N, C-alpha and C positions, 0 to 999 in steps of 0.2 A: 504494500500500500504506500502510495506516495503522499507526502505532506508538503505544505507550502514551505518555501525556502527563504521567506522574509519574516521578520519578527511579528508584524501585525497580522499577516495571514495565518501564521502558526498559532498565534494567540487566539484568533477567532475560531479556528478549527478545534483547538484544544478546549476552549470554553464550551462549545457545542457538545463535544465528546463527553466531557466530565458532567455536564448537566444531564445528559441522557443516562449515564451510568448511575449518578447519585439518585435520580428519580426512580430508576428501576430498583435500587437497593432499598429506598424508602418504602416502596410498595411491597416488595417481596419479603423482606425480613425485618423491617422497622428501623432501618438505619437512621440515626439522629434521635432516636427515642430510648436509647439504652440508659439504664440507671447509672452506669459507670463504665469506664474502660480501663484496661491494663495493657501496658506495653512491656514486653520482655525482649530486649535486643539480643541477649545471649541466646535465647531460644528462637528468636526471629519471628515472633508472633504478636498480634494485637488481638485482644479479647474485648468484645462488647457484651456486657452482662446486663440482662433484663430482669425485672422483678419476676419472681416465681423461679422457674428453673431453666429458662432459655439463655443460651449463650451462642454468640457468633464468633468464630475464630478464623483468622487469616494470616498468611505470611505478611510481614511488615518490612518496610524500608523507610529510612529517614530521607525526606526530600530536601528539607531545609528549615530554617528558622527565621523569624522576623523579630527584631528588637525595636521597641518604641523609642529608646534613647537616641540612637543614631538614625532611626527610620531606615533600617538596613535588612535586606533579605540575604541570608548566607546559605549558599548551596551546600548540600551534604558532602559533595565530592571533595571539599576542602574544609570540613567542619571539625573542630576539636572534640565534639561529643560523639562523633560517628566513626565506628570501626569501618575499615575499608569494605568489608563484605556487605555492609548495610546501606550502600548508597548507589545501587545499580541504576535506578531510575534517574537520579540526578546526574550520574555520569553519562547516561544516554543523552540527556539534554546538552551537556558539554560537548560530547562527540558530534552531535548533530550540528551544533553551532560552529564548531571548527570546520566541519566538512562543507557547510553552506555559508561560511563567513558571516554569521549573525553576531555582530560585535556585542550587542547588549547581553548576550547569554554566555559569553566567553569568560567573563570575570567571575571570581569566587563570590562576589557580593554585588548587590544592586541597591541603590538608594530608591526607596519607594514607600508607599503607604502599606499598612498591614493587609488591607483587602487585596492589594495587587499581588500578594503572595498566592492567592487562589489561582490566578491565571498562570503563574509560574509553576505551581504544583500541578495544574491541569496539563501543562506541557510535559512534565515528567510522567504523568499518568499515561498520556498518549504515546510518547516516544519510548517509555519504559515498559509498555504493555501491562499496565496495572489495571485493577478492577475498580479502584476508587481512591479517594483522598479523604483523610480525616484531619481536621485542624483542632488542636487543643483549645479549650475555652478561655484561657488566660489572655486578657486583652493587652498586657504590657509586653509580653514575650510569647509569641505564637510559634508552635511547632507544627509543621506540615508533614504528615505521615502518609505514605502510599500503602495500599494493601492489595493483595492478590485475591485468589478465589476464596470465597467464604464457605465455611463449613458450619452448619447449624447443629447444635447438640443440646442435651440437657445437662445441667450441672449435677454432678454425682455427689 
């Protein structure tokens, strides 16, 4: 599948892609309505835990973080809190940017507003072949996590 080779075109396609994925997850298993979530980078999973006994589990990858202080998005491919194995989707964005000479995506960080991180994470979802993106709810420092195929189970 080919993707646009300019920043704006890639952003538009990625936003449409993530919107469709997120809507499907909301309808099929209740994405966005979990009581809590847990991330285990050593195990490589994210868990969405719902009231009762329902749990959704998926492989997880760190895409990047946004900090309110400098208003900066930092890609996981050069992030101090990310082990190398946990940044495949962010690395896919970097590789695509280098191949297609998209300057805005080549640097380890971008100055932007927090909500702009959604579009950047959507690019990682599209180029990294992920199934969705979850952003932590803290408003001062946001963490963008990508996830793979969801497995639903009951909590034992």
